[in-house]
C-alpha positions in Angstrom: 9.1 36.3 -150.6 6.5 33.7 -151.6 5.5 30.6 -149.7 6.3 28.6 -152.8 10.0 29.6 -152.6 10.5 28.2 -149.0 12.2 24.8 -148.8 10.7 22.0 -146.8 12.8 19.8 -144.6 13.6 16.4 -145.9 11.1 13.6 -145.4 13.1 11.6 -142.9 13.9 14.6 -140.7 12.3 14.7 -137.2 12.2 18.0 -135.3 14.3 17.9 -132.2 12.4 18.4 -128.9 14.4 19.1 -125.9 14.0 16.4 -123.2 12.7 17.6 -119.9 14.9 16.4 -117.1 12.8 15.1 -114.2 14.4 15.6 -110.8 13.3 13.4 -107.9 15.3 15.6 -105.6 13.3 18.6 -106.7 10.0 16.8 -106.2 11.1 15.6 -102.7 12.3 19.1 -101.8 9.0 20.7 -102.9 7.0 18.1 -101.0 9.2 18.7 -97.9 8.6 22.4 -98.1 4.9 21.9 -98.5 4.7 19.6 -95.5 6.7 22.1 -93.4 4.4 24.9 -94.3 1.4 22.7 -93.5 2.8 21.7 -90.1 3.6 25.3 -89.2 0.2 26.5 -90.2 -1.5 23.8 -88.1 0.7 24.8 -85.2 -0.3 28.5 -85.6 -4.0 27.5 -85.8 -3.7 25.5 -82.6 -2.0 28.5 -80.9 -4.8 30.8 -82.1 -7.5 28.4 -80.8 -5.8 28.3 -77.4 -5.7 32.1 -77.4 -9.5 32.2 -78.0 -10.2 30.0 -74.9 -7.8 31.5 -72.4 -6.4 28.9 -70.1 -6.8 30.1 -66.5 -4.2 28.9 -64.1 -6.5 29.2 -61.0 -7.8 26.1 -59.3 -11.3 27.4 -58.7 -12.2 28.2 -62.4 -11.8 26.1 -65.5 -13.2 26.2 -69.1 -14.2 22.6 -69.8 -15.8 22.9 -73.2 -16.7 25.5 -75.9 -19.3 25.2 -78.6 -19.2 27.8 -81.4 -22.8 28.9 -82.2 -22.0 31.0 -85.2 -19.9 34.0 -86.0 -18.4 35.2 -82.8 -20.9 33.6 -80.5 -20.0 30.7 -78.3 -21.3 28.6 -75.4 -18.9 27.8 -72.6 -19.1 25.0 -70.0 -17.2 26.3 -67.1 -16.5 24.9 -63.6 -16.4 27.7 -61.1 -15.8 26.7 -57.5 -17.0 23.2 -58.1 -20.3 24.3 -59.8 -20.9 23.7 -63.6 -22.0 27.0 -65.3 -23.1 27.5 -68.8 -22.0 30.9 -70.2 -22.9 32.5 -73.5 -20.3 34.8 -74.9 -19.2 36.9 -77.8 -16.2 39.2 -78.2 -17.6 41.9 -76.1 -20.2 40.3 -73.8 -20.5 37.3 -71.4 -23.8 36.2 -70.0 -24.6 33.4 -67.5 -27.1 31.1 -69.3 -27.6 28.6 -66.6 -26.2 26.4 -63.9 -26.1 22.6 -63.8 -27.0 21.4 -60.3 -28.1 17.8 -61.0 -25.1 15.5 -60.5 -26.5 12.9 -62.9 -26.7 15.4 -65.7 -23.3 16.9 -64.9 -21.8 13.4 -65.0 -23.4 12.6 -68.3 -22.2 15.9 -69.8 -18.6 15.4 -68.5 -18.6 11.8 -69.7 -19.7 12.9 -73.2 -16.9 15.5 -73.3 -14.4 12.9 -72.2 -15.5 10.3 -74.8 -15.8 12.7 -77.7 -13.8 11.6 -80.7 -10.6 13.4 -81.2 -10.3 15.6 -84.3 -7.8 14.6 -87.0 -5.6 17.6 -86.3 -5.3 16.4 -82.8 -4.3 12.9 -84.0 -1.6 14.5 -86.1 -0.3 16.5 -83.3 -0.3 13.5 -81.0 1.7 11.5 -83.5 4.2 14.4 -83.6 4.3 14.4 -79.8 5.3 10.7 -80.0 8.0 11.4 -82.6 9.5 14.4 -80.9 8.5 14.4 -77.2 11.0 17.1 -76.2 9.7 19.5 -78.8 6.3 19.7 -77.0 5.9 20.4 -73.3 3.8 17.9 -71.5 0.7 19.4 -69.9 -1.9 17.7 -67.7 -4.2 15.6 -69.8 -7.7 16.9 -70.3 -9.1 13.4 -70.0 -7.4 13.0 -66.6 -8.9 16.2 -65.5 -12.4 15.1 -66.7 -12.0 11.8 -64.9 -11.2 13.7 -61.7 -14.3 15.9 -62.2 -16.5 12.9 -62.8 -15.2 11.3 -59.6 -16.0 14.6 -57.7 -19.5 14.6 -59.2 -20.1 11.0 -58.2 -19.2 11.7 -54.5 
C-alpha cells in the first residue's frame, strides 16, 4: 500500500475533538478534600509539638518557653518553685544551664514571651476555635499565666 493511494479528507472537513466537560463540583470537592487534609495535618503537627514539650500538671513546675538550637537540642525556660531556670536538653540528656535571680531580667524575659507575635498556624487555629468553640476544649491562656508570673516577679 502506497501513500499515494490514500485518500485525503475533503477540504471543508474539520476533525472532531471531544469537548472536555469542566465540573465545578469536582473542583470544589477536590479543594474541600485538600483543605481537610491540610487541617488534619496541622492538628497532628500541633499534637506532636505538645508531646515534645510535655505539659506538667503540677503547680510547682512549668515549662514557659522552648527554643530549638538545632537537631534535637533545645533550651527550656522553666519555672520551678517560683525560680526561673534555664535548662539545656536533648532526647537523652537534661542539664541546668543557669538560674535567673534578677527580678528585672526575669520580668523582661517574661514580657518578651508574652508579647511575642503569634505564628500563622496559631492564628488559623484561633480562628477555628471561634468557628467551632465546642470542638476545642478551653484551657487556661498562656498569656494569662505569664501576666500572673509577671505580677509575682514585680512583688
